[in-house]
C-alpha positions in Angstrom: -161.7 -142.1 2.6 -160.3 -143.9 -0.4 -160.9 -147.6 -0.5 -160.9 -150.5 -3.0 -164.4 -151.5 -4.0 -164.6 -155.3 -4.0 -166.9 -156.5 -6.7 -168.6 -159.8 -6.0 -169.5 -161.8 -9.1 -170.4 -165.3 -10.2 -167.4 -166.9 -12.0 -169.1 -167.7 -15.2 -167.7 -166.0 -18.3 -170.8 -163.8 -18.7 -170.9 -162.8 -15.1 -167.2 -162.0 -15.1 -167.7 -159.9 -18.3 -170.4 -157.9 -16.5 -168.3 -157.4 -13.4 -165.3 -156.3 -15.4 -167.5 -153.8 -17.3 -168.5 -152.2 -13.9 -164.8 -152.4 -12.7 -163.7 -150.5 -15.8 -166.4 -147.9 -15.5 -165.5 -147.3 -11.8 -161.8 -147.0 -12.7 -162.6 -144.5 -15.4 -164.2 -142.4 -12.7 -161.0 -142.6 -10.6 -162.1 -145.4 -8.2 -160.0 -148.5 -7.4 -161.9 -151.8 -7.8 -161.1 -155.5 -7.7 -163.2 -158.7 -8.6 -164.1 -161.3 -6.1 -165.6 -164.3 -8.0 -168.0 -166.5 -6.0 -169.7 -169.7 -7.2 -173.5 -169.8 -6.8 -175.7 -172.8 -6.1 -177.4 -172.1 -9.4 -174.1 -172.7 -11.2 -173.3 -175.9 -9.3 -176.6 -177.7 -9.5 -177.2 -178.4 -13.2 -179.5 -181.5 -13.0 -182.6 -179.7 -11.7 -184.8 -177.0 -13.4 -184.6 -173.7 -11.6 -188.2 -173.9 -10.4 -187.4 -177.1 -8.5 -184.6 -175.6 -6.5 -186.9 -173.9 -4.1 -186.0 -170.2 -4.3 -185.9 -167.3 -6.6 -182.6 -165.6 -6.5 -180.6 -168.9 -6.7 -177.9 -167.0 -8.6 -177.8 -164.1 -6.2 -178.0 -165.6 -2.7 -174.3 -166.5 -2.4 -173.3 -162.9 -3.2 -175.9 -161.5 -0.8 -174.3 -163.6 2.0 -170.8 -162.5 0.9 -171.9 -158.8 1.0 -173.6 -159.1 4.4 -170.6 -160.9 5.9 -168.2 -158.2 4.6 -166.4 -160.3 2.0 -167.4 -158.0 -0.9 -168.8 -154.4 -1.2 -171.0 -154.6 -4.2 -172.4 -157.3 -6.6 -173.2 -157.1 -10.3 -176.0 -159.2 -11.6 -178.1 -159.9 -14.7 -181.1 -158.0 -13.4 -183.6 -160.7 -14.5 -181.9 -163.1 -12.0 -182.5 -160.7 -9.1 -185.5 -161.2 -6.8 -187.9 -158.3 -6.8 -187.5 -158.2 -3.0 -183.9 -157.6 -2.0 -182.6 -158.9 1.3 -182.7 -156.5 4.3 -179.8 -154.2 4.2 -179.1 -154.5 0.5 -180.2 -151.9 -2.0 -180.1 -151.3 -5.8 -177.6 -148.6 -6.6 -177.5 -148.5 -10.4 -179.0 -150.0 -13.5 -176.5 -149.8 -16.4 -177.7 -148.9 -19.9 -179.7 -151.8 -21.1 -178.6 -154.0 -24.0 -181.0 -155.9 -26.2 -183.9 -157.5 -24.4 -184.7 -160.0 -27.2 -184.8 -163.8 -27.1 -183.3 -165.6 -30.1 -183.3 -169.2 -31.3 -179.9 -170.7 -32.0 -179.7 -173.8 -34.1 -176.9 -176.5 -33.8 -173.7 -175.6 -35.7 -174.0 -178.8 -37.8 -177.6 -178.0 -39.0 -178.3 -175.9 -42.2 -178.3 -172.2 -41.2 -181.7 -170.8 -42.3 -183.6 -167.6 -41.6 -186.4 -169.8 -40.4 -187.4 -173.4 -39.8 -190.3 -175.4 -41.0 -192.2 -175.1 -37.7 -195.2 -177.2 -38.9 -193.2 -180.4 -38.4 -192.6 -181.8 -34.9 -189.5 -180.2 -33.4 -187.5 -180.3 -30.2 -186.6 -177.0 -28.6 -184.4 -176.6 -25.5 -184.8 -174.0 -22.7 -184.6 -173.9 -18.9 -187.2 -171.1 -18.7 -190.8 -171.7 -18.0 -191.6 -168.3 -19.7 -189.9 -169.3 -22.9 -191.4 -172.8 -22.8 -194.9 -171.5 -22.4 -194.7 -168.9 -25.1 -193.1 -171.4 -27.5 -195.8 -174.0 -26.9 -198.5 -171.4 -27.3 -197.2 -170.7 -30.8 -196.1 -174.2 -31.6 -198.2 -176.7 -29.7 -197.0 -179.6 -31.7 -193.4 -179.2 -30.5 -191.5 -180.7 -27.6 -189.6 -178.5 -25.1 -186.7 -180.0 -23.1 -184.9 -178.6 -20.2 -181.5 -176.8 -20.7 -179.4 -175.6 -17.8 -175.9 -174.2 -17.2 -174.1 -171.1 -18.1 -174.2 -169.8 -21.7 -171.1 -171.8 -22.8 -172.5 -175.0 -21.3 -175.8 -174.5 -22.9 -174.3 -173.9 -26.3 -172.2 -177.1 -26.0 -175.3 -179.1 -25.0 -177.1 -177.8 -28.0 -174.5 -179.2 -30.3 -174.2 -182.5 -28.3 -177.9 -183.3 -28.6 -180.3 -184.0 -31.4 -182.4 -180.8 -30.9 -183.7 -178.4 -33.5 -182.7 -175.3 -31.5 -182.3 -173.6 -28.1 -183.5 -170.3 -26.9 -181.0 -167.7 -25.6 -181.1 -164.1 -24.5 -179.4 -162.2 -27.3 -177.6 -159.8 -24.9 -175.8 -162.6 -23.1 -174.3 -164.1 -26.3 -173.3 -160.6 -27.6 -171.5 -159.7 -24.4 -169.1 -162.6 -24.6 -168.8 -162.7 -28.4 -170.7 -166.0 -28.9 -173.6 -164.6 -31.0 -173.6 -166.8 -34.1 -173.8 -165.2 -37.6 -177.1 -166.8 -38.2 -179.9 -167.0 -35.6 -183.7 -166.5 -35.6 -185.1 -163.4 -33.9 -188.0 -164.3 -31.6 -189.5 -160.8 -31.7 -192.9 -162.2 -30.9 -191.7 -163.5 -27.5 -192.0 -161.1 -24.6 -188.7 -161.2 -22.6 -188.2 -161.8 -18.9 -188.7 -158.6 -16.8 -185.4 -156.6 -16.9 -183.8 -159.0 -19.5 -180.7 -157.4 -21.0 -180.1 -155.1 -18.0 -177.3 -155.2 -15.5 -177.8 -154.1 -11.9 -175.4 -153.1 -9.1 -176.4 -153.7 -5.5 -174.6 -152.7 -2.3 -175.2 -152.5 1.5 -177.4 -149.6 2.3 -175.0 -148.2 5.0 -172.0 -148.3 2.7 -172.0 -144.6 1.7 -168.7 -144.8 -0.3 -169.9 -147.7 -2.6 -173.4 -146.2 -2.9 -172.0 -142.8 -4.1 -169.5 -144.4 -6.5 -171.8 -146.9 -8.2 -174.8 -144.5 -8.4 -172.8 -142.5 -11.0 -173.2 -145.5 -13.4 -177.0 -145.4 -13.3 -178.8 -145.0 -16.7 -182.2 -143.3 -15.9 -184.2 -144.7 -18.9 -183.1 -148.2 -18.2 -183.9 -147.8 -14.5 -187.4 -146.6 -15.2 -188.2 -149.4 -17.7 -186.9 -152.2 -15.5 -188.6 -150.7 -12.5 -192.0 -151.0 -14.3 -191.3 -154.5 -15.5 -190.2 -155.7 -12.0 -193.1 -154.0 -10.3 -195.4 -155.9 -12.8 -193.6 -159.2 -11.8 -193.7 -158.5 -8.1 -197.4 -157.7 -8.2 -198.1 -161.0 -10.0 -196.0 -162.8 -7.3 -194.0 -164.5 -9.9 -190.3 -165.3 -10.0 -188.5 -168.1 -11.8 -191.6 -170.1 -11.1 -194.1 -168.5 -13.4 -194.3 -167.9 -17.2 -194.3 -164.1 -17.0 -193.1 -161.7 -19.8 -192.8 -158.0 -19.6 -191.3 -155.1 -21.7 -191.4 -151.4 -21.1 -190.1 -149.0 -23.8 -189.8 -145.2 -23.6 -191.1 -143.6 -26.8 -190.9 -139.8 -26.7 -192.5 -138.7 -23.4 -194.5 -142.0 -23.1 -193.9 -145.5 -22.0 -195.3 -148.4 -23.9 -195.7 -151.5 -21.8 -196.6 -155.1 -22.8 -197.0 -157.9 -20.3 -198.2 -161.4 -20.3 -198.9 -164.4 -18.1 -199.2 -168.0 -19.5 -200.2 -171.4 -18.2 -197.3 -173.8 -18.0 -198.4 -175.7 -21.1 -198.8 -172.4 -23.1 -202.5 -173.0 -23.8 -203.8 -170.1 -21.6 -202.6 -166.6 -22.2 -203.5 -163.3 -20.5 -201.9 -160.2 -21.8 -201.9 -156.4 -21.4 -200.7 -153.5 -23.5 -200.9 -149.9 -22.2 -199.3 -146.5 -22.6 -198.5 -144.0 -19.8 -196.6 -140.8 -19.4 -192.9 -141.4 -18.5 -193.3 -138.9 -15.7 -195.9 -141.1 -14.1 -194.0 -144.4 -14.3 -194.3 -145.2 -10.6 -197.2 -147.6 -10.0 -197.6 -148.3 -13.7 -196.3 -151.8 -13.5 -198.6 -152.6 -10.6 -201.6 -151.2 -12.5 -200.9 -153.4 -15.5 -200.4 -156.5 -13.3 -203.7 -155.8 -11.5 -205.4 -155.8 -14.9 -203.9 -159.3 -15.5 -205.0 -160.6 -12.0 -208.5 -159.2 -12.4 -208.9 -160.9 -15.8 -208.2 -164.5 -14.8 -204.6 -164.1 -13.6 -205.3 -164.8 -10.0 -206.8 -168.2 -10.8 -204.0 -168.9 -13.3 -201.3 -168.1 -10.8 -202.9 -170.3 -8.3 -203.0 -173.2 -10.8 -199.3 -172.7 -11.7 -198.3 -172.8 -8.0 -200.3 -175.9 -7.5 -198.7 -177.6 -10.5 -195.2 -176.7 -9.3 -195.6 -178.0 -5.7 
């Protein structure tokens, strides 16, 4: 049977870019596809930090409902936004080749463009991410971090509308919609969100046509690395509500993994760095997370959850 694959997507510029990328790849394989944009609650509610909105998956819930009710066949997400536990009946079908996982600092367009800033002086940095906030305050405890919400375009505009020294963005998101400024500061010391820079496709587990079509877009190395990072996240029981960073990289026949858990104020840090054979990647993320939990992570996670109640 030949059918048109309906691709559900948020209607932000970045989400549409991602969905159009999948659409083009499917069409190159001979399939017919169309976009079905859907607004999510995460896009509509801009006056609350993500962790106050009650659920992880705030950006994916609307598309999950659209898929289950038969309005769309597949959904394309920034993988870092997707809960580690997918809803019943929905499965991951492909991870596309990962882009940059790095975070970068963007300064206002009216400020002097430098390779670095005098971080010894009090500064104000904007981010809506507890992970970025905690890592920034760990490195620069004399700084102030303010909340920044909205899609990429909205956040860039807010940066220029406020008297901030800079805002933290995922490099991949700005690159994808051609908004990466000529000058920015690489935050190569900051561990990214699990699966940052990766795009994932999900579909109904009983939709054999869509499963077969989209599985052809899977990039094995990206799938393995994001699997480890998300397994690490799931074991720590974190989502948008905990400062957790993770990065897995395949080097030769080995995987190098780095993971961290911070307190909300950035003062406490528990980290892990380990290598493992790529062929034994399953369970590696859980093993690394268990090390964190056994070395103060259980108490730290409990403290974080109590602070966010």
